[in-house]
Biotite code that builds the C-alpha atoms (Angstrom):
import biotite.structure as struc

atoms = struc.array([
    struc.Atom([-88.130, -58.699, -84.738], chain_id="A", res_id=1, res_name="MET", atom_name="CA", element="C"),
    struc.Atom([-88.783, -59.731, -81.046], chain_id="A", res_id=2, res_name="PRO", atom_name="CA", element="C"),
    struc.Atom([-85.152, -59.714, -80.150], chain_id="A", res_id=3, res_name="PHE", atom_name="CA", element="C"),
    struc.Atom([-84.802, -55.959, -80.992], chain_id="A", res_id=4, res_name="VAL", atom_name="CA", element="C"),
    struc.Atom([-86.166, -53.413, -78.573], chain_id="A", res_id=5, res_name="ASN", atom_name="CA", element="C"),
    struc.Atom([-88.172, -50.447, -79.929], chain_id="A", res_id=6, res_name="GLN", atom_name="CA", element="C"),
    struc.Atom([-85.209, -48.012, -79.342], chain_id="A", res_id=7, res_name="TRP", atom_name="CA", element="C"),
    struc.Atom([-82.934, -50.257, -81.239], chain_id="A", res_id=8, res_name="MET", atom_name="CA", element="C"),
    struc.Atom([-85.183, -50.270, -84.233], chain_id="A", res_id=9, res_name="LEU", atom_name="CA", element="C"),
    struc.Atom([-85.425, -46.505, -84.245], chain_id="A", res_id=10, res_name="TRP", atom_name="CA", element="C"),
    struc.Atom([-81.589, -46.245, -83.771], chain_id="A", res_id=11, res_name="ALA", atom_name="CA", element="C"),
    struc.Atom([-81.112, -48.581, -86.857], chain_id="A", res_id=12, res_name="LEU", atom_name="CA", element="C"),
    struc.Atom([-83.540, -46.562, -89.121], chain_id="A", res_id=13, res_name="LEU", atom_name="CA", element="C"),
    struc.Atom([-81.568, -43.400, -87.842], chain_id="A", res_id=14, res_name="SER", atom_name="CA", element="C"),
    struc.Atom([-78.409, -45.044, -89.100], chain_id="A", res_id=15, res_name="ALA", atom_name="CA", element="C"),
    struc.Atom([-79.934, -45.901, -92.399], chain_id="A", res_id=16, res_name="VAL", atom_name="CA", element="C"),
    struc.Atom([-81.328, -42.380, -92.976], chain_id="A", res_id=17, res_name="PHE", atom_name="CA", element="C"),
    struc.Atom([-78.161, -40.861, -91.724], chain_id="A", res_id=18, res_name="ALA", atom_name="CA", element="C"),
    struc.Atom([-76.269, -42.814, -94.367], chain_id="A", res_id=19, res_name="ALA", atom_name="CA", element="C"),
    struc.Atom([-78.639, -41.698, -97.056], chain_id="A", res_id=20, res_name="MET", atom_name="CA", element="C"),
    struc.Atom([-78.326, -38.248, -95.825], chain_id="A", res_id=21, res_name="THR", atom_name="CA", element="C"),
    struc.Atom([-74.491, -38.145, -96.547], chain_id="A", res_id=22, res_name="ALA", atom_name="CA", element="C"),
    struc.Atom([-74.980, -39.595, -100.031], chain_id="A", res_id=23, res_name="ILE", atom_name="CA", element="C"),
    struc.Atom([-77.875, -37.266, -101.046], chain_id="A", res_id=24, res_name="PHE", atom_name="CA", element="C"),
    struc.Atom([-76.071, -34.265, -99.454], chain_id="A", res_id=25, res_name="ALA", atom_name="CA", element="C"),
    struc.Atom([-72.863, -35.092, -101.291], chain_id="A", res_id=26, res_name="LYS", atom_name="CA", element="C"),
    struc.Atom([-74.821, -35.226, -104.616], chain_id="A", res_id=27, res_name="ILE", atom_name="CA", element="C"),
    struc.Atom([-76.927, -32.152, -103.780], chain_id="A", res_id=28, res_name="GLY", atom_name="CA", element="C"),
    struc.Atom([-74.094, -29.833, -102.777], chain_id="A", res_id=29, res_name="ILE", atom_name="CA", element="C"),
    struc.Atom([-72.402, -29.867, -106.061], chain_id="A", res_id=30, res_name="ARG", atom_name="CA", element="C"),
    struc.Atom([-72.075, -26.420, -107.458], chain_id="A", res_id=31, res_name="GLY", atom_name="CA", element="C"),
    struc.Atom([-73.941, -24.964, -104.411], chain_id="A", res_id=32, res_name="VAL", atom_name="CA", element="C"),
    struc.Atom([-72.449, -23.079, -101.338], chain_id="A", res_id=33, res_name="ASP", atom_name="CA", element="C"),
    struc.Atom([-72.528, -25.597, -98.460], chain_id="A", res_id=34, res_name="SER", atom_name="CA", element="C"),
    struc.Atom([-74.111, -23.014, -96.111], chain_id="A", res_id=35, res_name="ASP", atom_name="CA", element="C"),
    struc.Atom([-76.913, -22.263, -98.448], chain_id="A", res_id=36, res_name="LEU", atom_name="CA", element="C"),
    struc.Atom([-77.382, -26.036, -98.910], chain_id="A", res_id=37, res_name="ALA", atom_name="CA", element="C"),
    struc.Atom([-77.565, -26.491, -95.125], chain_id="A", res_id=38, res_name="THR", atom_name="CA", element="C"),
    struc.Atom([-80.221, -23.806, -94.817], chain_id="A", res_id=39, res_name="LEU", atom_name="CA", element="C"),
    struc.Atom([-82.322, -25.255, -97.642], chain_id="A", res_id=40, res_name="LEU", atom_name="CA", element="C"),
    struc.Atom([-81.986, -28.703, -96.004], chain_id="A", res_id=41, res_name="ARG", atom_name="CA", element="C"),
    struc.Atom([-83.065, -27.210, -92.602], chain_id="A", res_id=42, res_name="THR", atom_name="CA", element="C"),
    struc.Atom([-86.161, -25.511, -94.049], chain_id="A", res_id=43, res_name="ALA", atom_name="CA", element="C"),
    struc.Atom([-87.137, -28.803, -95.668], chain_id="A", res_id=44, res_name="ILE", atom_name="CA", element="C"),
    struc.Atom([-86.559, -30.729, -92.290], chain_id="A", res_id=45, res_name="ILE", atom_name="CA", element="C"),
    struc.Atom([-88.763, -27.953, -90.685], chain_id="A", res_id=46, res_name="MET", atom_name="CA", element="C"),
    struc.Atom([-91.664, -28.640, -92.948], chain_id="A", res_id=47, res_name="ILE", atom_name="CA", element="C"),
    struc.Atom([-91.420, -32.439, -92.824], chain_id="A", res_id=48, res_name="VAL", atom_name="CA", element="C"),
    struc.Atom([-91.302, -32.268, -88.937], chain_id="A", res_id=49, res_name="LEU", atom_name="CA", element="C"),
    struc.Atom([-94.315, -29.804, -88.786], chain_id="A", res_id=50, res_name="VAL", atom_name="CA", element="C"),
    struc.Atom([-96.289, -32.168, -90.975], chain_id="A", res_id=51, res_name="CYS", atom_name="CA", element="C"),
    struc.Atom([-95.292, -35.247, -88.800], chain_id="A", res_id=52, res_name="PHE", atom_name="CA", element="C"),
    struc.Atom([-96.054, -33.562, -85.410], chain_id="A", res_id=53, res_name="VAL", atom_name="CA", element="C"),
    struc.Atom([-99.445, -32.323, -86.684], chain_id="A", res_id=54, res_name="VAL", atom_name="CA", element="C"),
    struc.Atom([-100.584, -35.416, -88.436], chain_id="A", res_id=55, res_name="MET", atom_name="CA", element="C"),
    struc.Atom([-99.508, -37.665, -85.442], chain_id="A", res_id=56, res_name="THR", atom_name="CA", element="C"),
    struc.Atom([-101.485, -35.430, -83.095], chain_id="A", res_id=57, res_name="GLY", atom_name="CA", element="C"),
    struc.Atom([-98.429, -34.775, -81.096], chain_id="A", res_id=58, res_name="LYS", atom_name="CA", element="C"),
    struc.Atom([-98.760, -30.781, -81.293], chain_id="A", res_id=59, res_name="TRP", atom_name="CA", element="C"),
    struc.Atom([-98.636, -28.938, -77.967], chain_id="A", res_id=60, res_name="GLN", atom_name="CA", element="C"),
    struc.Atom([-98.212, -25.399, -77.065], chain_id="A", res_id=61, res_name="ASN", atom_name="CA", element="C"),
    struc.Atom([-94.476, -24.704, -76.967], chain_id="A", res_id=62, res_name="PRO", atom_name="CA", element="C"),
    struc.Atom([-95.016, -21.823, -74.688], chain_id="A", res_id=63, res_name="LEU", atom_name="CA", element="C"),
    struc.Atom([-96.086, -24.354, -71.930], chain_id="A", res_id=64, res_name="GLU", atom_name="CA", element="C"),
    struc.Atom([-92.757, -25.961, -71.797], chain_id="A", res_id=65, res_name="LEU", atom_name="CA", element="C"),
    struc.Atom([-90.434, -25.131, -69.019], chain_id="A", res_id=66, res_name="SER", atom_name="CA", element="C"),
    struc.Atom([-87.583, -22.601, -69.244], chain_id="A", res_id=67, res_name="GLY", atom_name="CA", element="C"),
    struc.Atom([-84.954, -25.514, -68.687], chain_id="A", res_id=68, res_name="LYS", atom_name="CA", element="C"),
    struc.Atom([-86.561, -27.459, -71.547], chain_id="A", res_id=69, res_name="THR", atom_name="CA", element="C"),
    struc.Atom([-86.244, -24.500, -73.943], chain_id="A", res_id=70, res_name="TRP", atom_name="CA", element="C"),
    struc.Atom([-82.741, -23.758, -72.756], chain_id="A", res_id=71, res_name="PHE", atom_name="CA", element="C"),
    struc.Atom([-81.549, -27.191, -73.480], chain_id="A", res_id=72, res_name="PHE", atom_name="CA", element="C"),
    struc.Atom([-83.441, -27.638, -76.697], chain_id="A", res_id=73, res_name="LEU", atom_name="CA", element="C"),
    struc.Atom([-81.946, -24.262, -77.729], chain_id="A", res_id=74, res_name="ALA", atom_name="CA", element="C"),
    struc.Atom([-78.514, -25.451, -76.957], chain_id="A", res_id=75, res_name="LEU", atom_name="CA", element="C"),
    struc.Atom([-79.197, -28.756, -78.746], chain_id="A", res_id=76, res_name="SER", atom_name="CA", element="C"),
    struc.Atom([-80.438, -26.769, -81.891], chain_id="A", res_id=77, res_name="GLY", atom_name="CA", element="C"),
    struc.Atom([-77.502, -24.624, -81.923], chain_id="A", res_id=78, res_name="ILE", atom_name="CA", element="C"),
    struc.Atom([-75.103, -27.539, -81.688], chain_id="A", res_id=79, res_name="ALA", atom_name="CA", element="C"),
    struc.Atom([-77.076, -29.220, -84.385], chain_id="A", res_id=80, res_name="THR", atom_name="CA", element="C"),
    struc.Atom([-76.818, -26.204, -86.808], chain_id="A", res_id=81, res_name="GLY", atom_name="CA", element="C"),
    struc.Atom([-73.060, -25.878, -86.192], chain_id="A", res_id=82, res_name="VAL", atom_name="CA", element="C"),
    struc.Atom([-72.659, -29.539, -86.704], chain_id="A", res_id=83, res_name="SER", atom_name="CA", element="C"),
    struc.Atom([-74.707, -29.348, -89.952], chain_id="A", res_id=84, res_name="TRP", atom_name="CA", element="C"),
    struc.Atom([-72.691, -26.427, -91.295], chain_id="A", res_id=85, res_name="VAL", atom_name="CA", element="C"),
    struc.Atom([-69.389, -28.130, -90.508], chain_id="A", res_id=86, res_name="CYS", atom_name="CA", element="C"),
    struc.Atom([-70.538, -31.475, -91.902], chain_id="A", res_id=87, res_name="TYR", atom_name="CA", element="C"),
    struc.Atom([-71.762, -29.847, -95.259], chain_id="A", res_id=88, res_name="PHE", atom_name="CA", element="C"),
    struc.Atom([-68.498, -27.979, -95.497], chain_id="A", res_id=89, res_name="ARG", atom_name="CA", element="C"),
    struc.Atom([-66.631, -31.195, -94.963], chain_id="A", res_id=90, res_name="ALA", atom_name="CA", element="C"),
    struc.Atom([-68.673, -33.071, -97.510], chain_id="A", res_id=91, res_name="LEU", atom_name="CA", element="C"),
    struc.Atom([-68.187, -30.353, -100.099], chain_id="A", res_id=92, res_name="GLN", atom_name="CA", element="C"),
    struc.Atom([-64.325, -30.577, -99.490], chain_id="A", res_id=93, res_name="ALA", atom_name="CA", element="C"),
    struc.Atom([-63.765, -34.219, -99.039], chain_id="A", res_id=94, res_name="GLY", atom_name="CA", element="C"),
    struc.Atom([-65.062, -37.753, -99.939], chain_id="A", res_id=95, res_name="PRO", atom_name="CA", element="C"),
    struc.Atom([-68.270, -38.847, -98.244], chain_id="A", res_id=96, res_name="ALA", atom_name="CA", element="C"),
    struc.Atom([-66.497, -42.133, -97.329], chain_id="A", res_id=97, res_name="SER", atom_name="CA", element="C"),
    struc.Atom([-63.909, -40.255, -95.062], chain_id="A", res_id=98, res_name="GLN", atom_name="CA", element="C"),
    struc.Atom([-66.174, -37.359, -93.908], chain_id="A", res_id=99, res_name="VAL", atom_name="CA", element="C"),
    struc.Atom([-68.959, -39.753, -92.670], chain_id="A", res_id=100, res_name="ALA", atom_name="CA", element="C"),
    struc.Atom([-66.709, -41.837, -90.482], chain_id="A", res_id=101, res_name="PRO", atom_name="CA", element="C"),
    struc.Atom([-64.975, -38.749, -88.821], chain_id="A", res_id=102, res_name="ILE", atom_name="CA", element="C"),
    struc.Atom([-68.541, -37.445, -88.190], chain_id="A", res_id=103, res_name="ASP", atom_name="CA", element="C"),
    struc.Atom([-69.381, -40.755, -86.496], chain_id="A", res_id=104, res_name="LYS", atom_name="CA", element="C"),
    struc.Atom([-66.740, -39.991, -84.015], chain_id="A", res_id=105, res_name="LEU", atom_name="CA", element="C"),
    struc.Atom([-69.613, -38.385, -82.386], chain_id="A", res_id=106, res_name="SER", atom_name="CA", element="C"),
    struc.Atom([-70.451, -41.897, -81.001], chain_id="A", res_id=107, res_name="LEU", atom_name="CA", element="C"),
    struc.Atom([-67.327, -41.933, -78.865], chain_id="A", res_id=108, res_name="VAL", atom_name="CA", element="C"),
    struc.Atom([-67.796, -38.246, -77.805], chain_id="A", res_id=109, res_name="LEU", atom_name="CA", element="C"),
    struc.Atom([-71.278, -39.108, -76.674], chain_id="A", res_id=110, res_name="VAL", atom_name="CA", element="C"),
    struc.Atom([-70.064, -41.753, -74.516], chain_id="A", res_id=111, res_name="ALA", atom_name="CA", element="C"),
    struc.Atom([-67.368, -39.624, -73.004], chain_id="A", res_id=112, res_name="VAL", atom_name="CA", element="C"),
    struc.Atom([-69.702, -36.706, -72.442], chain_id="A", res_id=113, res_name="PHE", atom_name="CA", element="C"),
    struc.Atom([-72.537, -39.028, -70.958], chain_id="A", res_id=114, res_name="ALA", atom_name="CA", element="C"),
    struc.Atom([-69.861, -40.281, -68.507], chain_id="A", res_id=115, res_name="PHE", atom_name="CA", element="C"),
    struc.Atom([-68.705, -36.757, -67.596], chain_id="A", res_id=116, res_name="ALA", atom_name="CA", element="C"),
    struc.Atom([-71.958, -34.953, -67.638], chain_id="A", res_id=117, res_name="PHE", atom_name="CA", element="C"),
    struc.Atom([-74.805, -37.497, -67.249], chain_id="A", res_id=118, res_name="LEU", atom_name="CA", element="C"),
    struc.Atom([-73.323, -39.869, -64.650], chain_id="A", res_id=119, res_name="GLY", atom_name="CA", element="C"),
    struc.Atom([-73.508, -42.691, -67.058], chain_id="A", res_id=120, res_name="GLU", atom_name="CA", element="C"),
    struc.Atom([-71.142, -45.545, -66.347], chain_id="A", res_id=121, res_name="ARG", atom_name="CA", element="C"),
    struc.Atom([-70.342, -47.823, -69.236], chain_id="A", res_id=122, res_name="PRO", atom_name="CA", element="C"),
    struc.Atom([-69.002, -51.231, -68.356], chain_id="A", res_id=123, res_name="SER", atom_name="CA", element="C"),
    struc.Atom([-65.466, -52.334, -69.377], chain_id="A", res_id=124, res_name="LEU", atom_name="CA", element="C"),
    struc.Atom([-67.025, -54.268, -72.244], chain_id="A", res_id=125, res_name="ARG", atom_name="CA", element="C"),
    struc.Atom([-68.854, -51.160, -73.396], chain_id="A", res_id=126, res_name="GLU", atom_name="CA", element="C"),
    struc.Atom([-65.678, -49.031, -73.093], chain_id="A", res_id=127, res_name="TRP", atom_name="CA", element="C"),
    struc.Atom([-63.894, -51.661, -75.354], chain_id="A", res_id=128, res_name="THR", atom_name="CA", element="C"),
    struc.Atom([-66.642, -51.376, -77.884], chain_id="A", res_id=129, res_name="GLY", atom_name="CA", element="C"),
    struc.Atom([-66.378, -47.452, -77.831], chain_id="A", res_id=130, res_name="ILE", atom_name="CA", element="C"),
    struc.Atom([-62.603, -47.920, -78.301], chain_id="A", res_id=131, res_name="SER", atom_name="CA", element="C"),
    struc.Atom([-62.936, -50.067, -81.071], chain_id="A", res_id=132, res_name="MET", atom_name="CA", element="C"),
    struc.Atom([-65.432, -47.669, -82.834], chain_id="A", res_id=133, res_name="VAL", atom_name="CA", element="C"),
    struc.Atom([-62.671, -44.904, -82.336], chain_id="A", res_id=134, res_name="ALA", atom_name="CA", element="C"),
    struc.Atom([-60.105, -47.169, -83.838], chain_id="A", res_id=135, res_name="GLY", atom_name="CA", element="C"),
    struc.Atom([-62.553, -48.033, -86.730], chain_id="A", res_id=136, res_name="GLY", atom_name="CA", element="C"),
    struc.Atom([-63.150, -44.314, -87.229], chain_id="A", res_id=137, res_name="VAL", atom_name="CA", element="C"),
    struc.Atom([-59.339, -43.648, -87.474], chain_id="A", res_id=138, res_name="LEU", atom_name="CA", element="C"),
    struc.Atom([-58.859, -46.687, -89.953], chain_id="A", res_id=139, res_name="LEU", atom_name="CA", element="C"),
    struc.Atom([-61.691, -45.487, -92.275], chain_id="A", res_id=140, res_name="LEU", atom_name="CA", element="C"),
    struc.Atom([-60.997, -41.760, -92.117], chain_id="A", res_id=141, res_name="ALA", atom_name="CA", element="C"),
    struc.Atom([-57.142, -42.052, -92.897], chain_id="A", res_id=142, res_name="PHE", atom_name="CA", element="C"),
    struc.Atom([-57.090, -44.343, -95.929], chain_id="A", res_id=143, res_name="LYS", atom_name="CA", element="C"),
    struc.Atom([-53.292, -44.584, -96.523], chain_id="A", res_id=144, res_name="ARG", atom_name="CA", element="C"),
])
């Protein structure tokens, strides 16, 4: 795919696997507490990532990372954990076809946060797309 940048390919794969995550999780949490399911999923993710990092030769001593890196990775990990707990609780209580679109409101929030905190400046065209995503989320989430 010469017209697709490498980051686009990874982003598309991320979307595919995120979609599969929602479906597999919805099936997997039947009859299981959502917090326990999140813990088990996280443990499996750890095993997979350790194998991936070691097998690809990307392991490095984490103690050599800067304090700033550790701080922001810790914040990211905390945010991820809280997000997953909330997501699994939502999946357990509601339909995946409505939970997932609301979860994807994160697309809009990333753009807003990137503008506010990272100095990113989306164009009018990009803000229009972001607004359309927000509208799409609302249409999908509230099916009445």
